[in-house]
N, C-alpha and C positions, 0 to 999 in steps of 0.2 A: 301498585300498591303493589304493600308487602305480606307474605301471605303469615301464614299465623299461624307457627305449628302445632298439631297436633297431640295432644298427649294420650299416650294405651290407658284407658278406664286402667284403672288396678283392680289386680281380679288375686285371688287365693282359693282354696280349698282347709276347709276348716277339719282337720285330721281328731278324729276321736276313736278312737276304739275300747270297745264295751264287752264284755260274755267273753272272753282271751285271755286264756289257757296257760300260762309261760313256766316251763320244765326244761332246765337241765343237767347234763348228767356225764362227766367229764365230756364237757363243752360243747357237746351236743343237744343239738338246740331241740324241741317239740313243742308248734306252739298249735292248741285246736281255740278255733272258734267256732262257737254256735252263735248263726241265725238263723229268722225261719222265714229269708225267700233270697233268694242268691241273688238278685236286683235289690234286694233293703243294703246290701255291699256299698259302697260309696265308693268314686273312685281313686282319691286318695288313699281311703284305706285300703284300699284294691293291691297298689303300685305297692306301697307300705314292704305288705302281704305276700308278695311278688317277688319280690330285689328278695328277701332273708329268703325265701328257697332259692333262688340266685345261688345265694351265698350256699348254699348247703342246708338248710337248714327245715325241719320236715312242715311244712303245716298243713293239716286238717281244718274240712271246713265241716262237718256237722250241721245242716239244710231242714230246717222246717221245725216241725214237734217232735220231740224224742218217742219212741215208738221205737213199730219193727219192717215201719215203711222210709226209716226216716235217711235221706240220701248222705251222704259223702261225697266231697270230693280230694282226695290233694295235688295242692297247688302245684307251678301254672297251671297245671289238668284242671281249667275247672269248664271243657264237653262230656269230659263220662265222668259223671255217677256214677255211686256203688250202690247200694241200697240194704249197706251196713244193719243200724241199729246201732240200740243201745250195747245190747254183749259183742254186735261185730266191734263196733265202736270199738268196745273196749279191750277185745284180744289180740287189735291192732295196735292201740298206748300199748300192751301189754309185751308183741312181739320188741315194736319199737329201745319197749325200759331197755328188754336183753339185748335186745341187738347196741345197744349204749356202756346199757352199764362192761360189755364184754369189750368195744373199742380200751385202749389203750390211752392216755390222758399224759 
């Protein structure tokens, strides 16, 4: 009896990145992603953002509802959140702009 070759089931992941702000200043990139819960970040989306971070881009995740208790993460570190709130996140983004603008293009 001949064995019937087993074909692996096709698999794919859908990649959709919503609510993503992308900023380019002097060739430096900042990505700010808002998500209601860190668990809602899909595997493909997480890998894409982590890859961007590994290439030197800055990725911030704002998790939860906007407010004083909103947590912020800087990828690839999703283990250590900082409770920045909207004003704190705005301050970090302003510091990033100052840093990126001072860089030589």
